C-alpha positions as CSV (number, residue, x, y, z in Angstrom):
1,X,0.0,0.0,0.0
2,X,1.4,3.4,-1.0
3,X,0.3,6.3,1.3
4,X,1.0,10.0,0.8
5,X,0.4,12.1,3.9
6,X,0.2,15.9,3.7
7,X,0.5,17.6,7.1
8,X,2.5,20.3,8.9
9,X,5.0,19.1,11.4
10,X,6.6,22.5,11.9
11,X,5.5,22.6,15.6
12,X,6.9,21.7,18.9
13,X,7.9,18.0,19.2
14,X,5.3,16.9,21.7
15,X,2.5,18.5,19.7
16,X,3.2,16.5,16.5
17,X,4.6,13.3,17.9
18,X,1.4,11.2,18.2
19,X,0.5,11.9,14.6
20,X,4.1,11.4,13.3
21,X,4.6,8.2,15.1
22,X,1.3,6.8,13.7
23,X,2.9,6.9,10.3
24,X,6.2,5.6,11.4
25,X,4.3,2.7,12.9
26,X,2.6,2.0,9.6
27,X,6.0,2.1,7.9
28,X,7.3,-0.5,10.4
29,X,4.3,-2.7,9.5
30,X,5.6,-2.7,5.9
31,X,3.5,0.0,4.4
32,X,5.1,2.5,1.9
33,X,4.6,5.9,3.5
34,X,5.7,9.3,2.1
35,X,5.3,12.4,4.1
36,X,4.8,15.8,2.4
37,X,5.7,18.5,5.0
38,X,8.2,21.2,5.8
39,X,11.6,19.6,5.1
40,X,13.4,21.7,7.8
41,X,11.1,20.6,10.7
42,X,12.6,18.4,13.4
43,X,10.1,15.7,12.7
44,X,11.0,15.6,9.1
45,X,14.4,14.5,10.2
46,X,12.8,11.8,12.4
47,X,10.8,10.5,9.4
48,X,14.0,10.3,7.3
49,X,15.9,8.5,10.1
50,X,13.1,5.9,10.2
51,X,13.3,5.3,6.4
52,X,10.2,7.3,5.3
53,X,10.5,9.4,2.2
54,X,9.9,13.2,2.9
55,X,8.8,15.6,0.2
56,X,9.8,19.1,1.3
57,X,6.6,21.0,0.6
58,X,3.5,22.1,2.4
59,X,0.8,24.4,0.8
60,X,0.9,27.9,2.1
61,X,-2.5,28.9,0.6
62,X,-5.9,27.4,0.2
63,X,-6.4,28.4,-3.4
64,X,-3.2,28.5,-5.4
65,X,-3.1,26.6,-8.7
66,X,0.7,26.0,-8.5
67,X,0.4,24.3,-5.1
68,X,-2.4,21.9,-6.1
69,X,-0.6,21.3,-9.4
70,X,2.6,20.3,-7.5
71,X,0.6,17.8,-5.3
72,X,-1.0,16.4,-8.5
73,X,2.4,15.8,-10.0
74,X,3.5,13.9,-6.9
75,X,0.3,11.8,-7.0
76,X,0.8,10.9,-10.7
77,X,4.5,10.1,-10.2
78,X,4.0,8.1,-7.1
79,X,0.9,6.1,-8.0
80,X,-0.4,6.3,-4.5
81,X,-3.3,4.3,-3.1
82,X,-4.1,6.7,-0.2
83,X,-3.9,10.5,0.1
84,X,-4.3,11.5,3.8
85,X,-4.8,15.2,4.4
86,X,-4.5,16.8,7.8
87,X,-5.4,20.5,7.7
88,X,-7.5,22.8,5.6
89,X,-4.8,24.0,3.3
90,X,-3.7,20.4,2.6
91,X,-7.3,19.2,2.3
92,X,-8.5,21.9,-0.2
93,X,-5.4,21.6,-2.4
94,X,-5.3,17.8,-2.1
95,X,-8.9,17.4,-3.2
96,X,-8.2,19.5,-6.3
97,X,-5.0,17.6,-7.0
98,X,-6.8,14.2,-6.8
99,X,-9.5,15.1,-9.3
100,X,-10.0,12.2,-11.7
101,X,-7.3,10.0,-10.1
102,X,-7.9,6.6,-8.6
103,X,-6.3,7.5,-5.2
104,X,-8.5,7.3,-2.1
105,X,-8.8,10.7,-0.4
106,X,-8.8,10.7,3.4
107,X,-9.2,13.8,5.6
108,X,-8.5,14.2,9.3
109,X,-10.8,16.0,11.9
110,X,-9.5,16.8,15.3
111,X,-12.2,18.8,17.0
112,X,-16.0,19.0,17.1
113,X,-18.2,21.7,15.6
114,X,-18.0,24.1,12.7
115,X,-18.8,21.6,9.9
116,X,-22.4,22.1,8.7
117,X,-24.2,20.7,5.6
118,X,-25.7,24.1,4.9
119,X,-22.3,25.8,4.8
120,X,-20.9,26.0,1.3
121,X,-17.3,26.1,2.6
122,X,-17.7,22.7,4.2
123,X,-17.9,21.2,0.7
124,X,-14.3,22.4,0.0
125,X,-13.1,20.1,2.8
126,X,-14.7,17.2,4.7
127,X,-18.1,17.2,3.0
128,X,-16.7,17.2,-0.5
129,X,-17.9,14.2,-2.5
130,X,-14.3,13.4,-3.5
131,X,-13.5,12.6,0.2
132,X,-13.7,8.8,0.7
133,X,-13.1,8.8,4.5
134,X,-12.7,11.1,7.5
135,X,-10.5,9.9,10.3
136,X,-12.0,11.3,13.6
137,X,-9.8,11.7,16.6
138,X,-12.6,10.8,19.0
139,X,-16.1,9.4,19.1
140,X,-17.4,12.9,19.7
141,X,-15.9,14.1,16.5
142,X,-17.3,11.1,14.6
143,X,-20.7,11.8,16.0
144,X,-20.6,15.4,14.9
145,X,-20.9,14.2,11.3
146,X,-24.1,12.1,12.1
147,X,-26.5,15.0,11.6
148,X,-25.1,16.2,8.3
149,X,-27.7,15.9,5.5
150,X,-26.7,14.6,2.1
151,X,-23.6,12.9,3.7
152,X,-22.6,9.3,3.8
153,X,-22.1,8.9,7.6
154,X,-20.1,5.7,7.1
155,X,-17.2,7.9,5.8
156,X,-16.5,9.2,9.4
157,X,-14.3,6.6,11.1
158,X,-12.7,6.7,14.6
159,X,-8.9,6.7,14.8
160,X,-7.4,7.9,18.1
161,X,-4.0,9.6,18.1
162,X,-2.4,7.1,20.4
163,X,0.6,7.6,22.7
164,X,3.4,5.3,23.7
165,X,4.0,5.0,27.5
166,X,7.8,4.9,26.7
167,X,7.6,8.5,25.7
168,X,6.9,9.4,29.3
169,X,9.1,6.9,31.2
170,X,12.1,9.1,31.6
171,X,10.3,12.5,32.1
172,X,11.8,14.1,35.3
173,X,9.9,16.7,37.3
174,X,11.0,20.2,36.7
175,X,12.0,22.5,39.5
176,X,9.1,24.8,40.5
177,X,11.4,27.2,42.3
178,X,10.8,30.0,39.8
179,X,7.1,30.1,40.9
180,X,7.7,30.9,44.6
181,X,5.6,28.2,46.0
182,X,5.7,27.2,49.7
183,X,7.1,23.7,50.6
184,X,3.6,22.4,51.5
185,X,2.0,23.5,48.3
186,X,-0.3,21.0,46.4
187,X,0.1,22.3,42.9
188,X,-2.6,21.9,40.2
189,X,-1.5,22.3,36.6
190,X,-3.7,23.6,33.8
191,X,-2.2,23.4,30.3
192,X,-4.0,25.4,27.6
193,X,-3.8,28.3,25.2
194,X,-6.6,30.5,26.5
195,X,-9.8,30.3,24.5
196,X,-13.3,30.4,25.8
197,X,-13.8,26.7,25.3
198,X,-11.0,25.9,27.8
199,X,-13.2,27.0,30.7
200,X,-10.7,29.1,32.7
201,X,-13.4,31.3,34.3
202,X,-14.9,28.2,35.9
203,X,-11.6,27.3,37.4
204,X,-11.3,30.8,38.9
205,X,-14.8,30.4,40.3
206,X,-14.0,27.0,41.7
207,X,-11.0,28.5,43.5
208,X,-13.2,30.9,45.3
209,X,-15.1,27.9,46.8
210,X,-12.0,26.2,48.2
211,X,-11.0,26.3,51.9
212,X,-8.2,28.7,52.6
213,X,-6.8,26.0,54.9
214,X,-5.9,23.9,51.9
215,X,-2.4,24.7,50.5
216,X,-3.7,24.4,46.9
217,X,-1.8,26.5,44.3
218,X,-2.5,26.7,40.5
219,X,0.1,26.7,37.8
220,X,-1.3,27.9,34.5
221,X,0.8,26.9,31.5
222,X,0.1,28.3,28.0
223,X,-0.5,31.4,26.0
224,X,-3.0,34.1,26.8
225,X,-4.1,33.2,30.4
226,X,-2.4,36.1,32.1
227,X,-4.8,38.7,31.0
228,X,-6.1,41.9,32.6
229,X,-9.5,40.3,33.0
230,X,-8.0,37.3,34.8
231,X,-5.9,39.6,37.0
232,X,-8.9,41.6,38.0
233,X,-10.8,38.4,38.9
234,X,-7.9,37.2,41.0
235,X,-7.6,40.6,42.8
236,X,-11.2,40.0,44.1
237,X,-10.6,36.3,45.0
238,X,-9.5,35.0,48.4
239,X,-7.4,32.5,46.4
240,X,-6.0,35.2,44.1
241,X,-2.4,34.9,45.4
242,X,-2.5,31.1,44.8
243,X,-2.2,31.4,40.9
244,X,1.1,31.3,39.0
245,X,1.5,31.9,35.3
246,X,4.1,30.0,33.4
247,X,3.2,31.3,30.0
248,X,4.0,29.4,26.8
249,X,6.7,26.8,27.3
250,X,8.3,25.2,24.3
251,X,10.5,22.5,25.9
252,X,9.5,21.7,29.5
253,X,5.7,21.4,29.6
254,X,5.7,17.7,30.5
255,X,8.4,18.2,33.1
256,X,6.2,20.9,34.7
257,X,3.1,18.7,34.7
258,X,5.2,15.9,36.2
259,X,6.2,18.2,39.0
260,X,2.6,19.1,39.9
261,X,0.3,17.0,42.0
262,X,-3.0,17.3,40.0
263,X,-3.9,18.1,36.4
264,X,-7.1,19.9,35.5
265,X,-8.8,20.9,32.2
266,X,-12.2,22.5,32.7
267,X,-13.1,22.7,29.0
268,X,-16.8,23.5,28.2
269,X,-16.9,22.3,24.6
270,X,-15.0,21.7,21.4
271,X,-12.3,19.3,22.5
272,X,-11.7,16.5,20.0
273,X,-9.3,14.5,22.2
274,X,-7.6,16.3,25.1
275,X,-3.9,15.7,24.5
276,X,-2.9,17.5,27.7
277,X,-5.2,15.1,29.7
278,X,-3.7,12.1,27.9
279,X,-0.2,13.3,28.7
280,X,-1.0,14.0,32.4
281,X,-2.4,10.5,32.7
282,X,0.6,8.9,31.0
283,X,2.7,10.8,33.6
284,X,0.7,9.2,36.4
285,X,-1.1,12.3,37.5
286,X,-4.7,12.4,38.9
287,X,-6.8,14.4,36.5
288,X,-10.0,16.4,36.7
289,X,-11.8,16.8,33.4
290,X,-15.3,17.6,32.1
291,X,-17.7,15.2,30.5
292,X,-17.7,16.8,27.1
293,X,-17.8,14.5,24.2
294,X,-14.1,14.7,23.4
295,X,-13.2,13.3,26.8
296,X,-15.4,10.3,26.5
297,X,-13.5,7.2,27.6
298,X,-10.4,9.0,28.8
299,X,-11.1,8.0,32.4
300,X,-13.2,5.8,34.6
301,X,-15.0,8.3,36.7
302,X,-13.9,8.2,40.3
303,X,-11.2,5.6,39.6
304,X,-8.8,6.9,37.0
305,X,-10.0,10.5,37.1
306,X,-12.7,12.9,38.1
307,X,-15.2,13.7,35.4
308,X,-17.5,16.6,36.2
309,X,-20.1,18.6,34.2
310,X,-18.8,21.4,32.1
311,X,-19.3,24.9,33.5
312,X,-19.9,23.5,37.0
313,X,-17.5,25.4,39.3
314,X,-18.9,23.7,42.5
315,X,-18.1,20.2,41.0
316,X,-14.6,21.3,40.2
317,X,-14.1,22.6,43.7
318,X,-15.4,19.4,45.2
319,X,-13.0,17.3,43.1
320,X,-10.1,19.5,44.0
321,X,-10.9,19.3,47.7
322,X,-11.1,15.5,47.7
323,X,-7.8,15.2,45.9
324,X,-6.1,17.9,47.9
325,X,-7.0,16.4,51.2
326,X,-6.0,12.8,50.4
327,X,-2.5,12.1,49.3
328,X,-3.2,8.3,49.0
329,X,-6.1,9.0,46.7
330,X,-3.9,11.1,44.5
331,X,-1.4,8.3,44.3
332,X,-4.0,5.6,43.6
333,X,-5.8,7.6,41.0
334,X,-2.6,8.6,39.3
335,X,-1.5,5.0,39.0
336,X,-5.0,4.0,37.7
337,X,-4.9,6.8,35.2
338,X,-1.6,5.6,33.8
339,X,-2.8,2.0,33.5
340,X,-6.1,3.0,31.9
341,X,-4.7,5.3,29.3
342,X,-2.0,2.9,28.2
343,X,-4.6,0.2,27.7
344,X,-7.1,2.2,25.7
345,X,-5.1,4.9,24.0
346,X,-1.8,3.3,23.2
347,X,0.0,4.0,20.0
348,X,0.1,0.4,18.7
349,X,-3.7,0.2,18.9
350,X,-4.0,3.4,16.9
351,X,-1.6,2.2,14.2
352,X,-3.6,-1.0,13.8
353,X,-6.8,0.9,13.6
354,X,-5.5,3.3,10.9
355,X,-4.3,0.4,8.8
356,X,-7.8,-1.2,9.2
357,X,-9.4,2.0,7.8
358,X,-7.1,2.1,4.8
359,X,-7.6,-1.5,4.0
360,X,-11.4,-1.1,4.3
361,X,-11.2,1.7,1.7
362,X,-9.1,-0.2,-0.7
363,X,-11.2,-3.4,-0.4
């Protein structure tokens, strides 16, 4: 089977690793995989070192004849069976390039919402009749296609971006000295780039409901969370001095999460599959998440994680209180999280599932 993947790997290593290793895994199973991406990216070097062919190109525009023509030239020269497209620029150009060719066109969808049968722009991407399959990162993403009229719902297929426990085995906890925390601090990490869907306001509300006797501190990691609005909220909160802002961290996010005691993500919608929750669980951290569709199956409620309603500050506060007051519970839940996530969201399982999808298309 010959597979051409068009995706951007010009991001930080941890962000692209689950997707990149999926195709390295297919290569190890004997499939002929070529990656079209930015040739200078670190993961392009990783692909080359594993024996995959890399084409140094990624479309910079959605509608540029020369870019879709280049992709078509590669399709014609390579005689590919599968064309897998991972972002809108790749999808729009790839669909045009594949016109009239026998290659099977597969797109990727990583979050819920914003695809509607009545939106003409949707037919430039996933709802285009030329698309033979859509790999959905979670069941919630797959289900988001069920209500689309004039659409063959069997095209939407579940393929998790799995992780390998070995990636996390040697992660060492970072020093938190830069954040001026007291020795007794129980530190809760939240990793996110601030968007409304991430639910930060509900975490701030939950903190107001915590007992001041609990030595709970919050470490917010990511872009855009240290805003004037957040600062004003914290000035009025009895827990306002318990928040620390790490900002965007390129190289040590996992080390920071490893150093914390609890991981939380209070998202209210939109998540396809919460990578930061996956990572925290692989690191053996007790997690608090919301029961939005993208988190379905990530944890066994009460055993390998707390799963609370989205937008429910009181439920967040209750879960934080239970974990903060019971060190043994934190340890047991962290161990259960690590075991559960490795069993259900492992890389090898995802590789086999992706191969199954391709074979189904070709058969």
